[in-house]
VOGU-3710 file (C-alpha; in Angstrom, 3 decimals, decimal comma):
1> mtvhvffavs> 0,000/0,000/0,000  1,383/3,405/-0,991  0,862/6,304/1,400  0,579/9,852/0,068  0,637/13,222/1,775  -1,263/16,086/0,179  -0,429/19,801/0,365  -2,306/22,880/-0,837  -0,124/25,848/-1,791  -1,197/29,449/-2,235
11> gslakcgalg> 1,670/31,886/-2,660  3,846/31,575/0,432  1,188/29,678/2,411  0,621/25,934/2,513  -1,698/23,516/4,272  -1,314/19,775/4,748  -4,251/17,371/5,019  -6,703/15,095/3,268  -7,423/15,782/-0,395  -11,086/16,690/0,179
21> elcawaekri> -10,232/18,984/3,079  -7,607/20,798/1,006  -9,956/21,251/-1,955  -12,586/22,765/0,369  -9,951/25,066/1,941  -8,794/26,138/-1,530  -12,309/26,849/-2,792  -13,046/28,911/0,331  -9,879/31,021/-0,125  -10,660/31,580/-3,811
31> aarqakiiki> -14,282/32,520/-3,096  -13,067/35,045/-0,489  -10,640/36,502/-3,079  -7,629/35,553/-0,906  -6,050/33,663/-3,825  -6,455/33,339/-7,592  -4,979/29,852/-7,918  -4,153/27,131/-5,420  -2,089/24,110/-6,312  -2,595/20,691/-4,735
41> lkarpgepta> 0,563/18,583/-4,474  1,092/14,919/-3,683  4,208/13,668/-1,901  5,404/10,146/-1,227  7,397/9,171/1,858  11,143/9,239/1,326  11,033/11,445/-1,780  12,525/14,972/-1,634  9,862/16,532/-3,875  6,095/16,726/-4,253
51> rvvleitedg> 4,281/16,846/-7,597  1,449/19,250/-8,514  -1,626/17,094/-9,226  -4,470/19,661/-9,211  -4,933/23,379/-9,756  -7,967/25,109/-8,268  -9,204/28,437/-9,640  -12,500/30,348/-9,935  -13,250/28,208/-12,982  -12,986/24,939/-11,055
61> itgtpngrqi> -10,578/22,095/-10,411  -8,166/20,987/-13,141  -5,987/17,895/-13,094  -2,350/18,448/-14,012  -0,825/15,258/-15,372  2,965/15,443/-15,255  2,746/18,520/-12,999  5,939/20,201/-11,928  7,811/19,134/-8,821  8,431/21,324/-5,781
71> alsrlkkalk> 11,021/20,628/-3,088  9,524/19,520/0,222  11,840/21,971/1,985  9,935/24,851/0,323  6,614/23,334/1,390  7,780/23,039/5,005  8,633/26,764/5,041  5,195/27,595/3,632  3,541/25,400/6,296  5,263/27,478/8,966
81> neqkeensai> 3,872/30,656/7,343  0,344/29,190/7,476  0,725/28,325/11,160  1,870/31,883/11,909  -1,149/33,280/10,032  -3,569/31,023/11,953  -1,997/31,969/15,301  -2,209/35,703/14,557  -5,916/35,347/13,714  -6,668/33,893/17,155
//
C-alpha cells in the first residue's frame, strides 16, 4: 500500500491534510478573493519533492498530469507561514 501526503499551496502559504479537506480550503480562499490559484501537491514518503496534481481556480478544479515538482523543503517553510497566520488570527 502506498501512502501519500497532500499539500495545498497558495503563494507563500501551505496547508497539509486530506485531499477533500484541502480542496474545500482552496475553494473557500478563492471565493473570499484571498487567492487566484491554489495548487494541490502529492508527496510520497522518502522522496525529496512533491508533484502538482491539481490546480484550483475560480473556474474549477483541473488535473495536471505530469505537474511540476516542488522541493519539500519549500513546502515546510510555507507550512510554517500558514501556522503563523492562523496563530495571529486567534
